[in-house]
C-alpha positions in Angstrom: 18.6 -18.5 -8.0 14.9 -17.5 -8.2 12.7 -18.3 -5.3 8.9 -17.9 -5.0 7.7 -15.4 -2.4 5.6 -17.3 0.1 2.1 -16.2 1.0 3.0 -15.8 4.6 6.0 -13.6 3.8 3.9 -11.4 1.6 1.0 -11.3 4.2 3.5 -10.2 6.9 5.0 -7.5 4.5 1.5 -6.1 3.7 0.8 -5.9 7.5 4.1 -4.0 8.0 3.1 -1.6 5.1 -0.5 -1.1 6.4 0.9 -0.3 10.0 3.3 2.2 8.5 0.5 3.8 6.5 -1.8 4.0 9.5 0.9 5.7 11.6 2.0 8.0 8.7 5.5 6.6 9.3 7.3 8.0 6.2 10.7 6.6 7.4 9.4 3.0 7.4 7.5 3.6 4.2 10.7 4.9 2.7 12.3 1.5 3.4 9.2 -0.4 2.0 8.8 1.4 -1.3 11.0 0.6 -4.3 13.1 3.4 -5.6 11.0 3.6 -8.7 7.7 3.1 -6.9 4.6 4.5 -8.6 1.3 5.0 -6.7 -2.0 5.6 -8.3 -4.7 7.1 -6.1 -8.4 6.5 -6.1 -9.1 9.5 -8.3 -6.4 8.5 -10.9 -3.6 10.8 -9.8 -0.1 9.4 -10.2 2.5 9.9 -7.4 6.2 9.1 -7.4 7.9 7.6 -4.4 8.9 11.0 -3.2 5.4 12.4 -3.6 3.9 9.4 -1.8 6.2 9.8 1.2 5.7 13.6 1.3 2.0 13.2 2.1 3.2 12.0 5.6 6.5 13.9 6.0 4.7 17.2 5.5 1.8 16.2 7.7 -0.7 16.6 4.9 -2.3 13.2 5.4 -3.2 11.9 8.8 -4.8 8.5 9.4 -6.7 7.4 12.5 -7.3 3.9 11.1 -6.1 1.9 8.2 -7.3 -1.7 7.9 -6.5 -4.2 5.2 -8.6 -7.4 4.6 -9.5 -10.0 2.0 -5.9 -10.5 0.8 -5.5 -12.4 -2.5 -1.9 -13.1 -3.2 -0.4 -14.5 -6.4 3.3 -15.2 -6.5 5.5 -15.2 -9.7 9.0 -16.0 -8.5 10.5 -12.8 -7.0 7.2 -10.8 -7.6 3.8 -11.0 -5.9 0.6 -9.4 -6.9 -1.7 -8.6 -4.0 -5.4 -7.6 -4.4 -7.2 -6.7 -1.2 -9.7 -4.4 0.5 -8.8 -1.4 2.6 -10.8 0.9 4.8 -9.4 4.1 6.3 -10.4 7.0 8.4 -8.2 9.9 7.4 -7.8 13.5 6.4 -5.9 15.0 3.5 -5.3 18.6 4.4 -8.7 19.8 5.5 -10.6 17.2 3.5 -12.0 14.0 4.8 -10.2 11.2 2.9 -12.0 8.3 4.7 -13.4 5.5 2.7 -13.4 1.9 1.5 -11.1 0.9 -1.3 -9.7 -2.0 -3.3 -6.1 -2.0 -4.1 -3.5 -3.8 -6.1 0.1 -4.0 -4.8 3.1 -5.2 -6.8 5.6 -6.6 -4.3 9.1 -7.4 -5.5 12.2 -8.7 -3.8 14.8 -6.0 -4.4 18.2 -5.6 -2.7 17.4 -8.7 -0.6 14.1 -7.6 0.9 10.5 -7.1 -0.1 9.5 -3.7 -1.5 6.4 -2.2 -3.1 7.0 -1.3 -6.7 3.4 -0.2 -7.5 0.1 0.5 -5.8 -3.2 1.2 -7.5 -6.3 2.3 -5.4 -9.9 2.3 -6.5 -13.0 3.2 -4.6 -14.8 0.1 -3.4 -18.4 0.3 -4.7 -19.2 -3.2 -3.4 -21.0 -3.5 -0.1 -18.9 -4.6 2.9 -18.1 -8.3 2.7 -19.1 -8.4 -1.0 
């Protein structure tokens, strides 16, 4: 039986993910990412699930803030597409990785729970609130 993911369930899931990203909690992120997760960063690099998690497990990336806003959720049965805004204050190695971004998440129900199958980040060129 297929059920549609509710907006509230997806919103709660995105909050859980953003909290794990802010904290660099690679263990929680490991539970939230699908086994075949693919992440595309703001400069076009492609990372597997293992590569995405390694950013935190190795201590390469450190966030001091990670905020998500302007969620737009569309559900398609067991899958939801989330388009939102994100701001972060962070470092990647010795480089400042802070910025404002737009992202698309593909959220799926897998093994009885929600997981992120894909993430695509783009720099946000629009002014705040725009």
